[in-house]
C-alpha positions in Angstrom: 200.8 57.8 26.9 203.4 56.5 29.1 202.9 59.1 32.2 199.4 57.6 32.4 200.5 55.2 34.9 202.2 57.1 36.8 199.4 59.6 37.2 197.0 56.9 38.4 199.3 56.0 41.5 198.0 58.8 44.0 194.8 57.7 42.8 194.9 54.4 43.6 196.5 55.1 46.8 193.4 57.5 47.8 191.0 54.8 46.8 192.5 52.2 48.9 191.9 54.1 52.4 188.5 55.0 50.9 187.8 51.3 50.4 188.9 50.4 53.8 186.9 53.0 55.7 183.6 50.9 55.4 185.4 47.8 55.9 186.7 49.3 59.3 183.3 50.5 60.2 181.9 47.3 59.5 184.3 45.7 61.7 183.8 48.2 64.3 179.9 47.5 64.4 179.0 45.9 67.6 178.1 42.2 67.3 175.7 40.5 69.9 177.3 38.4 72.5 175.9 34.8 72.1 175.6 34.4 75.9 173.7 37.6 76.2 171.4 36.3 73.3 171.0 32.9 74.8 170.1 34.1 77.9 167.6 36.4 76.5 165.8 33.6 74.6 165.8 31.6 78.0 164.3 34.3 79.8 161.5 34.9 77.1 160.6 31.3 77.5 160.3 32.0 81.3 158.1 34.6 81.2 155.8 32.6 78.5 155.8 29.7 81.1 154.9 32.1 84.0 151.7 33.3 81.9 150.8 30.0 80.2 150.3 27.7 82.3 151.8 29.7 85.4 149.2 32.7 85.7 146.1 30.6 84.1 146.7 27.7 86.7 147.0 30.1 89.7 143.9 32.2 89.1 142.0 28.9 88.0 142.7 27.2 91.0 141.5 30.5 93.0 138.1 30.3 91.3 135.0 28.0 91.7 135.1 24.7 89.9 132.1 26.3 87.6 134.7 28.8 86.4 137.8 27.1 86.2 138.0 26.5 82.3 136.7 30.0 81.7 139.5 31.6 83.6 141.8 29.3 81.9 140.5 30.5 78.5 140.6 34.0 79.5 144.2 33.8 80.3 145.4 32.2 77.5 143.2 33.8 74.8 144.3 37.2 76.1 148.0 36.2 75.6 147.7 34.8 72.3 145.5 38.3 71.1 148.1 40.4 72.7 150.9 38.6 71.0 149.3 39.2 68.0 148.7 43.0 68.6 152.1 43.4 69.8 153.7 42.6 66.6 150.9 44.6 64.3 151.6 47.7 66.2 152.5 47.5 69.8 156.4 47.4 69.9 156.4 50.4 67.3 154.1 52.4 69.6 155.9 51.5 72.9 159.6 51.5 71.8 159.7 54.3 68.8 159.7 58.0 68.8 156.8 60.0 67.8 156.9 62.5 65.1 154.7 64.8 66.6 157.0 66.3 69.6 154.2 66.9 71.9 153.0 63.6 72.0 156.2 61.8 72.1 156.9 61.6 75.5 153.5 59.7 76.1 152.9 57.8 72.9 155.2 56.1 70.4 155.4 56.1 66.6 154.3 53.8 64.0 157.4 53.4 61.9 157.9 49.7 63.2 154.5 48.4 62.8 154.4 44.7 61.5 158.2 44.8 63.0 159.3 46.6 59.8 163.0 46.5 60.0 163.1 44.2 63.1 164.7 41.3 61.8 168.2 39.6 61.2 171.3 42.0 61.4 169.0 44.4 63.5 170.4 45.3 67.0 169.6 47.2 70.1 171.7 48.6 72.8 171.3 47.2 76.5 172.2 49.1 79.4 175.8 49.0 78.9 177.5 51.4 75.8 178.6 49.3 72.6 176.7 46.3 73.9 174.1 45.1 71.8 171.6 42.1 71.6 169.4 41.3 68.3 166.1 43.5 68.4 164.0 40.9 67.5 164.4 38.7 70.7 164.2 42.3 72.7 160.7 42.7 70.8 159.6 39.3 71.8 161.0 39.4 75.3 158.7 42.8 75.8 155.8 40.9 74.1 155.4 38.7 77.0 155.3 41.5 79.3 152.3 43.0 77.6 150.4 39.8 77.3 150.7 38.7 81.2 149.9 42.5 82.2 146.5 42.3 80.2 145.9 38.8 81.7 146.7 39.9 85.3 143.6 42.2 85.2 141.4 39.0 85.0 141.8 38.7 88.8 139.7 41.7 89.4 136.9 40.6 87.1 136.9 36.8 87.4 133.4 34.8 87.4 131.3 37.4 85.9 132.5 39.1 82.6 131.3 38.2 79.2 134.0 36.6 77.0 133.3 38.9 74.1 133.7 41.8 76.5 137.1 40.3 77.9 138.6 40.4 74.7 138.0 43.7 73.2 138.4 45.4 76.6 141.8 43.7 76.6 142.6 44.7 72.9 141.7 48.4 74.1 143.1 48.5 77.4 146.7 47.3 75.6 146.6 49.9 73.2 145.5 52.9 75.4 146.7 51.9 78.6 149.6 49.4 78.7 151.6 50.9 75.4 151.5 54.5 76.8 153.0 53.2 80.2 155.6 51.3 78.6 156.8 54.1 76.6 156.4 56.9 79.3 158.8 54.7 81.7 160.8 52.4 79.5 161.4 54.4 76.2 165.1 56.2 75.8 167.9 56.7 73.5 170.0 54.1 75.2 173.3 54.5 76.9 175.0 55.5 73.9 172.4 58.2 73.1 171.4 59.3 76.7 170.3 62.7 75.6 167.7 61.8 73.2 164.1 62.3 73.6 162.7 59.8 76.1 159.3 58.9 78.1 157.8 61.5 80.2 158.6 59.3 83.2 162.0 58.2 82.1 162.9 62.0 81.9 161.5 62.4 85.4 164.0 60.1 86.7 161.5 57.0 87.9 163.3 54.0 87.9 161.2 50.6 87.4 163.7 47.6 86.6 161.0 45.2 85.7 157.6 46.5 85.5 156.2 47.7 89.0 154.4 50.8 87.5 154.4 49.5 84.0 153.1 45.9 84.7 151.7 45.4 88.6 150.1 49.0 89.4 148.8 49.4 86.0 147.3 46.2 85.8 146.3 46.0 89.6 144.4 49.6 89.4 142.6 48.1 86.3 141.5 45.0 88.3 140.2 47.3 91.3 138.2 49.7 88.8 136.8 46.8 86.6 135.7 45.1 90.2 133.9 48.0 90.9 132.3 48.9 87.8 131.2 45.3 86.9 129.8 45.0 90.7 130.2 42.1 93.2 129.5 38.6 92.2 125.9 37.2 92.6 125.9 35.9 96.5 129.0 37.9 97.1 129.3 37.5 101.0 126.4 35.3 101.5 127.7 32.0 99.6 130.7 30.2 99.9 133.0 31.5 97.0 136.3 29.6 98.4 138.6 28.4 95.9 138.2 24.9 94.1 141.6 23.9 93.8 144.7 25.3 96.3 146.7 22.3 94.6 146.2 24.1 91.3 146.8 27.3 92.8 150.1 26.1 94.3 151.2 24.6 91.1 150.7 27.8 89.2 152.3 29.8 92.0 155.4 27.8 91.7 155.4 28.4 88.1 155.0 32.0 88.4 158.1 32.1 91.0 160.4 30.2 88.5 159.1 32.0 85.5 159.6 35.3 87.3 163.2 34.9 87.3 163.3 35.4 83.4 160.6 38.3 84.2 163.3 40.4 86.6 166.5 39.1 85.6 166.1 38.7 81.9 165.2 42.8 82.2 168.8 43.4 82.4 168.9 42.2 78.9 172.7 40.9 79.4 173.9 38.3 81.4 176.2 40.0 83.9 176.4 41.0 87.7 173.1 42.9 87.4 171.2 39.9 86.1 172.7 38.0 89.3 171.7 40.8 91.4 168.1 40.7 90.4 167.9 37.0 90.1 169.3 36.8 94.1 166.5 39.4 95.1 163.9 37.8 93.2 164.8 34.6 95.1 165.0 36.2 98.7 162.5 39.0 98.5 159.8 36.4 97.6 160.8 34.0 100.3 160.9 36.5 103.2 157.4 37.8 101.9 156.0 34.0 102.1 157.3 33.3 105.4 156.2 37.1 107.0 152.9 36.7 105.3 152.4 33.2 107.1 153.5 34.3 110.4 151.1 37.4 110.3 148.3 35.3 109.5 148.9 32.8 111.9 149.3 35.5 114.5 146.0 37.2 113.6 143.8 34.0 112.5 145.3 31.5 114.6 146.2 29.1 111.8 148.8 29.5 108.8 147.4 28.7 105.5 148.6 27.5 102.3 146.6 30.2 100.5 148.4 32.7 102.8 151.8 31.4 102.1 151.2 31.3 98.4 149.7 35.1 98.4 152.7 36.2 100.1 155.2 34.8 97.7 153.3 36.5 94.9 153.1 39.6 97.2 157.2 39.7 97.2 157.8 38.7 93.5 155.6 41.7 92.7 157.1 44.5 95.3 160.8 43.4 94.1 160.2 43.5 90.6 160.8 47.2 90.2 163.6 47.3 92.7 165.2 44.1 92.0 168.3 45.2 89.8 168.8 48.3 91.9 168.6 47.5 95.5 171.1 45.1 97.8 169.8 42.2 99.8 168.9 44.2 102.6 166.5 46.4 100.6 165.1 43.2 99.3 164.4 42.1 102.8 162.7 45.2 103.8 160.7 45.0 100.5 159.5 41.6 101.4 158.5 42.2 104.7 156.6 45.6 103.8 154.5 44.0 101.0 153.8 40.9 103.1 152.4 43.0 105.9 150.4 45.4 104.1 149.3 43.4 101.2 148.0 41.0 103.9 145.5 43.6 105.4 144.5 45.1 102.0 143.4 41.5 101.0 141.8 40.6 104.5 140.9 44.3 106.0 140.7 46.7 103.3 138.6 44.9 100.9 136.0 43.9 103.4 136.0 47.4 104.6 135.3 49.2 101.3 133.0 46.8 100.0 134.6 46.1 96.5 134.9 42.3 95.1 138.4 41.9 93.7 137.8 38.4 93.1 141.5 37.2 92.8 143.1 40.0 94.6 144.5 41.8 91.6 144.5 45.4 93.2 145.3 43.8 97.0 148.7 41.9 95.7 149.5 43.6 92.3 148.4 47.1 92.8 149.4 47.7 96.4 152.6 45.3 96.0 153.5 47.4 93.1 153.3 50.9 94.9 155.1 49.8 97.7 157.8 48.3 95.6 158.1 51.3 93.4 158.5 53.7 96.3 161.0 51.6 98.4 162.9 51.4 95.1 163.6 55.2 95.5 164.9 54.7 99.2 166.9 51.4 98.8 168.7 52.3 95.5 170.7 54.5 97.7 174.6 53.1 97.6 174.8 53.7 101.2 172.0 51.4 102.1 173.5 48.5 99.9 171.7 49.5 96.8 173.5 49.6 93.1 173.1 53.4 92.8 171.1 55.1 89.9 173.5 55.1 86.7 174.7 58.4 85.2 174.9 57.6 81.4 176.1 61.0 80.6 180.2 59.9 81.7 182.2 57.4 79.9 182.5 55.3 81.5 179.4 55.2 83.3 179.2 56.0 86.7 176.5 56.5 89.6 174.8 60.1 90.2 175.1 61.6 94.0 172.0 60.0 95.4 169.2 62.1 96.8 166.6 60.8 98.8 164.0 63.2 98.4 164.5 63.6 94.6 164.8 60.1 94.0 161.7 59.5 96.1 159.7 62.1 94.4 160.5 60.7 91.0 159.2 57.4 92.0 155.8 59.1 93.2 155.7 60.4 89.7 155.5 56.9 88.4 153.2 55.6 90.9 150.7 58.6 90.5 151.0 58.6 86.5 150.3 54.6 86.7 147.1 55.0 89.2 145.6 57.9 87.4 146.6 56.7 83.6 145.2 52.9 84.0 142.2 54.3 86.3 140.9 56.6 84.1 141.5 54.6 80.6 139.8 51.5 82.4 136.8 53.3 83.7 136.1 54.9 80.4 136.8 51.5 78.3 134.1 49.6 80.5 131.6 52.2 80.7 131.6 52.7 76.9 131.9 48.9 76.4 129.0 48.4 78.7 126.9 50.9 76.5 127.6 49.1 73.5 127.7 45.5 74.2 127.3 45.0 77.8 129.8 43.8 79.7 128.5 41.4 82.4 126.8 37.9 82.0 123.4 37.6 83.0 122.6 36.1 86.6 121.5 33.0 85.1 124.7 32.3 83.3 126.8 33.3 86.7 125.1 30.8 88.7 125.3 28.3 86.2 128.8 29.2 85.8 131.0 30.6 82.8 132.4 27.3 81.5 128.9 26.4 80.4 127.5 29.4 79.9 130.4 30.9 77.8 132.2 28.2 76.7 130.0 25.0 76.6 132.8 22.9 78.1 133.5 21.8 81.7 136.7 21.8 83.2 136.0 18.5 84.9 133.7 16.0 83.6 132.2 14.7 87.0 
């Protein structure tokens, strides 16, 4: 009996490290930095602000007064609808793996439907090994991207599409166009699991800091296809369809510019040097594009316009989006100049030449600007041109890969090409099917009366 305590001593010695191991592992578990979390909360609010009221007022001012309220309603309702669908299944489909290996590069799974497991204590890694943020704020940040992308398409079919068709189309397009593109471009294992399965375009080496392909090309091509399938507005080219309130458009554009800092700098997921780079590029490229568009318009038309300056700014924001965290200020300068010139001629010449009615220039600015920005990202990410380089997560600490112009531009072209084809085909099929089932265009009588009254029995202005 007396030997019992002595015999238990080694057991106790073994138990002590066994008990300490979980405690040590718990202590080593990464904890979110409060500064990063705060920044992501602010960035998410900024993207909401750029959508509602920013995009709503920007688009609303560009249409005729009889359709102002309908555009506000469409943008607001699309944002709300997509927010619901994102929580129900969107986040899971975009940012989890698919159990079917063949589908996994293109379409995620359903393990996090209704944000299952995404709550207090759930973290995701940023772009730095061992650095995490709460997964719930990452999910909410990405929600705002999905919502504004679907709302951007309104610019292509404004003033002539049934509200019921708008809502059904938005839900379907979100599911079959946005979610696969987000998964293909942005889904990966994170810096600590870089070799894990990833999205198709991520694996191809396509880089897109904040949504040149996922957001702007995706929405811009959808806007173009919608404009062609639905057809021109009644009286297009014969009656005045000038913006009814450039004041509203300027207010909305200014809100977009402010909110875009959350969109671009927030996409870094941390409050560090790369977020500052994205912030600076977003400010500079936008200002450059606004000035260049104004000068080009002045030279071509003899006068500079507020609409031109505002359009240039939006083109600059679009063009710098995929590049903002990858290029230096020199690259931002070239991108700002390029998108201003090319988008100006797309809006003023190409649209008239081809005869499509892209009412608010969703394609001319977002589609064209996104394509230019995505391709030039591959050029100016080059450290020799002031870029930050493409990060090599296979090393510890992470460095940058040797830059290869042909390889990187080829990767960027993969991203552009897939976005154009995927969005174009999905949009065309959805609109054709919806037109057969419910009809997508309002009657000519309703169009002449204005969608404010015909679709919503309200007026934006009671005068």
